[in-house]
C-alpha positions in Angstrom: 5.5 -223.1 102.2 7.8 -220.0 103.2 7.2 -218.2 106.5 4.5 -215.5 106.6 6.7 -213.1 108.4 5.9 -209.3 109.8 8.8 -208.0 107.2 6.8 -210.4 104.2 3.6 -207.9 104.8 5.4 -204.5 105.3 6.9 -205.4 102.1 4.2 -206.4 100.2 1.7 -203.6 102.1 4.6 -201.1 100.8 4.4 -202.2 97.1 1.1 -202.6 96.4 -0.6 -200.4 98.8 -2.8 -203.0 100.1 -4.3 -203.4 103.5 -1.8 -205.7 106.4 -5.0 -208.3 106.3 -5.5 -208.6 102.4 -1.6 -208.5 102.5 -0.9 -211.7 104.8 -4.0 -213.7 103.1 -2.5 -213.3 99.8 0.9 -213.9 101.3 -0.7 -217.9 102.7 -2.6 -218.1 99.7 0.8 -218.0 97.8 2.7 -220.3 100.1 4.8 -217.3 101.3 6.1 -216.7 97.5 6.1 -213.1 97.1 5.7 -212.6 93.6 2.9 -215.0 93.2 1.2 -212.8 96.0 1.8 -209.6 93.6 0.6 -211.3 90.5 -2.8 -212.6 92.4 -4.0 -209.5 93.3 -2.8 -208.3 89.9 -5.4 -210.8 88.5 -7.7 -209.5 90.7 -7.4 -205.7 89.5 -10.7 -205.0 87.8 -12.5 -205.4 91.7 -9.5 -203.8 93.8 -9.8 -201.5 90.7 -13.9 -200.4 91.9 -13.2 -200.7 95.4 -10.3 -198.1 94.4 -13.0 -195.9 92.4 -14.6 -193.9 95.6 -11.5 -192.9 96.9 -10.7 -189.5 97.1 -7.5 -188.6 95.0 -6.1 -185.5 95.8 -2.3 -185.6 95.3 -0.6 -187.0 91.9 1.4 -184.9 88.7 1.0 -182.7 86.2 3.0 -183.2 82.7 3.6 -181.4 79.8 4.6 -182.3 76.2 4.9 -179.2 74.3 6.9 -177.8 71.0 7.1 -174.6 69.8 4.0 -174.2 69.2 1.5 -176.3 70.9 1.5 -177.5 73.9 -0.2 -180.0 76.5 -0.8 -179.8 80.2 -2.2 -182.9 81.8 -3.1 -183.6 85.9 -3.3 -187.2 87.1 -4.5 -187.9 90.7 -3.1 -190.5 93.2 -4.3 -190.7 96.5 -0.5 -190.3 97.9 2.8 -188.4 97.2 4.5 -190.9 97.8 2.3 -193.4 94.4 3.2 -189.7 92.5 7.4 -190.3 93.0 7.0 -194.1 91.8 7.9 -195.4 88.8 4.8 -197.2 87.6 3.1 -194.1 87.8 5.4 -191.7 86.3 5.3 -194.2 83.3 1.5 -193.7 83.0 1.8 -190.6 83.1 4.3 -189.9 80.6 2.0 -192.1 78.3 -1.0 -190.2 78.7 0.4 -187.2 78.1 2.0 -188.4 75.1 -0.8 -190.2 73.8 -2.8 -186.7 74.0 -0.4 -184.4 72.2 -0.2 -187.1 69.7 -3.6 -187.3 69.0 -4.4 -184.0 69.4 -6.7 -184.0 72.1 -8.2 -181.3 73.6 -10.4 -182.4 76.3 -9.5 -185.4 79.2 -12.3 -187.1 77.9 -11.5 -189.5 75.1 -7.8 -189.9 77.0 -10.2 -191.4 79.8 -11.6 -193.7 78.0 -8.9 -195.4 75.6 -6.0 -195.0 79.0 -9.0 -197.4 81.4 -6.9 -200.8 80.9 -3.7 -199.5 82.1 -5.6 -197.1 84.8 -7.2 -200.2 86.7 -3.8 -202.6 85.7 -1.9 -199.7 88.2 -4.8 -199.3 90.0 -4.5 -202.6 91.0 -1.0 -203.1 91.7 -0.2 -200.0 93.0 -3.5 -200.4 95.7 -4.5 -196.5 95.2 -7.4 -195.1 93.5 -5.8 -193.6 90.0 -7.8 -190.8 87.8 -7.2 -188.7 84.9 -8.9 -185.0 85.9 -7.8 -183.1 83.8 -6.2 -181.7 79.9 -5.5 -178.4 77.9 -4.1 -178.6 74.5 -3.0 -174.8 73.5 -1.9 -173.2 70.7 -0.1 -170.1 69.3 2.5 -167.9 67.5 5.1 -168.6 70.4 4.7 -171.4 73.4 6.4 -172.2 76.1 5.9 -174.1 79.3 7.7 -174.8 82.7 7.2 -177.3 85.2 7.5 -177.1 88.5 8.5 -180.4 90.0 5.7 -182.1 89.3 3.9 -180.3 91.1 2.7 -176.8 88.7 2.6 -176.7 85.2 2.4 -173.4 83.2 2.1 -172.6 79.6 2.0 -169.5 78.4 0.7 -167.9 75.0 2.4 -165.3 73.2 2.3 -163.3 69.4 6.1 -162.7 68.6 8.9 -163.3 70.9 10.5 -166.3 71.2 10.0 -169.6 73.2 12.6 -168.3 75.8 10.5 -165.5 76.5 7.5 -167.2 76.6 9.4 -169.9 79.2 10.7 -167.0 81.8 7.1 -165.6 81.8 5.8 -169.0 82.6 8.0 -169.5 85.5 7.3 -166.2 86.8 3.4 -168.1 86.5 4.1 -170.8 88.8 5.3 -168.5 91.1 3.4 -165.5 91.5 -0.3 -167.4 90.6 -2.2 -164.7 88.9 -5.9 -164.6 88.7 -5.9 -162.9 85.1 -4.0 -161.8 82.3 -5.1 -157.9 82.1 -6.5 -155.4 84.2 -9.7 -155.2 82.5 -10.5 -159.3 82.9 -11.0 -158.2 86.5 -15.2 -157.9 87.1 -16.5 -154.7 88.8 -18.2 -157.4 91.7 -13.9 -158.5 92.2 -13.7 -154.9 92.4 -16.2 -153.8 94.5 -15.9 -156.8 96.8 -12.2 -155.6 97.3 -13.0 -151.7 98.1 -15.5 -153.1 100.6 -12.7 -155.3 102.4 -10.8 -152.3 102.3 -13.3 -150.1 103.9 -14.0 -152.3 106.5 -10.3 -153.2 107.5 -9.5 -149.5 107.3 -12.3 -148.1 109.5 -10.7 -146.7 112.0 -8.1 -144.8 109.9 -10.6 -143.5 107.3 -13.0 -142.0 110.0 -13.6 -138.3 109.7 -11.1 -138.0 106.9 -12.6 -136.2 103.7 -14.6 -137.6 101.1 -11.2 -137.1 98.4 -8.3 -138.3 101.1 -10.4 -141.5 101.4 -11.5 -141.9 97.5 -7.8 -141.0 97.0 -7.3 -144.4 99.1 -9.9 -146.8 98.0 -8.0 -145.7 94.2 -4.8 -147.0 95.5 -5.6 -150.1 97.0 -7.9 -151.0 94.1 -4.6 -150.3 91.6 -2.7 -152.3 93.8 -5.1 -155.1 94.0 -4.9 -154.8 90.1 -1.6 -155.3 89.8 -1.0 -157.9 91.9 -4.3 -160.1 90.9 -3.0 -159.4 86.8 -0.3 -160.9 84.9 0.8 -157.8 83.0 0.6 -155.5 86.0 3.2 -157.3 87.9 6.3 -157.0 88.9 8.8 -159.7 87.0 10.3 -162.2 89.4 13.7 -162.0 87.9 13.7 -158.4 87.8 11.3 -156.5 89.7 12.1 -153.5 88.7 9.8 -154.5 85.3 6.2 -155.2 85.0 5.8 -158.7 83.4 3.9 -156.5 80.6 6.5 -154.4 79.3 8.9 -156.9 79.6 6.6 -158.6 76.7 6.3 -155.3 75.2 10.1 -154.1 74.9 10.9 -157.5 73.3 8.5 -156.9 70.6 5.6 -159.7 71.9 2.3 -159.5 73.5 1.0 -161.9 76.0 -2.1 -164.0 74.5 -2.8 -166.1 77.0 -1.6 -168.1 80.3 -2.9 -171.6 81.6 -1.9 -173.0 85.1 -2.4 -176.5 86.4 -1.5 -176.8 90.6 -1.9 -180.5 91.4 -5.1 -181.4 93.6 -6.4 -177.9 92.8 -9.9 -177.7 93.9 -10.3 -181.2 94.9 -11.1 -181.8 99.1 -8.4 -183.7 100.9 -10.0 -186.3 103.3 -7.9 -186.5 106.9 -6.4 -190.2 107.2 -5.9 -191.7 110.7 -3.3 -194.6 110.1 -4.1 -195.8 113.7 -7.5 -196.2 113.2 -7.0 -198.1 110.0 -4.4 -200.7 111.6 -6.9 -200.6 114.8 -9.9 -201.4 111.9 -7.6 -203.9 111.1 -6.8 -205.8 113.7 -10.6 -205.9 114.9 -11.9 -207.8 112.3 -8.8 -210.2 111.9 -10.4 -211.1 115.5 -13.4 -211.9 114.5 
């Protein structure tokens, strides 16, 4: 039996993501053979996957599979950014987006079902919860995509134009994250809310000014708000002298839609305390 050293326990923890005491017990059971310990831990994958299912997964990766007329955007979450950079996770994501594209899936539910066995195996091996969160498939006359690292993914659909133009606009969307495509899509409620915020913040500046002056100030602020929020009104990142909408128009194109995915968007992330985790595991070991 090989000696169960702290370095061996640390290596197993890094490779599996399991707690220190779990790793120590697995190594003792495997006689100090780390590969056997990993195999034994993977063998109990269903139990471990169930344990991890309640853990919040807010990191992960965005993947895109596309041709010139179709694109699939997929988000797969992990608990840590470290795992999102590992080959096992990357392979799971790549296989998942390939399957979604090949089967023309438009929703994540069937992909989640078909990939469950592979997901459980990955959870057992890495020791983290992993979830397929969302999937979107877009189609159109011209489709261009942009992937910023593995954190932000964008697909843009054009009528007319070409793929390079769509890719440039997708890159702009990744950088600027517009809320709407057109100013007309901005709700009256959102405009009134912006107007209220402006009047509140500038109460001292507008106090005593004629009503028409105040009205013009509000109009200016709303125009700026619409430009900031609407893709077609934004200044193009590669050439701020040109609006994105005008860029498309000059190329004989119309922007039909855009889709923006950012890892963990809308997920409430827990605050982990590694020191507390270690203390709890040491306390449990003494019992």
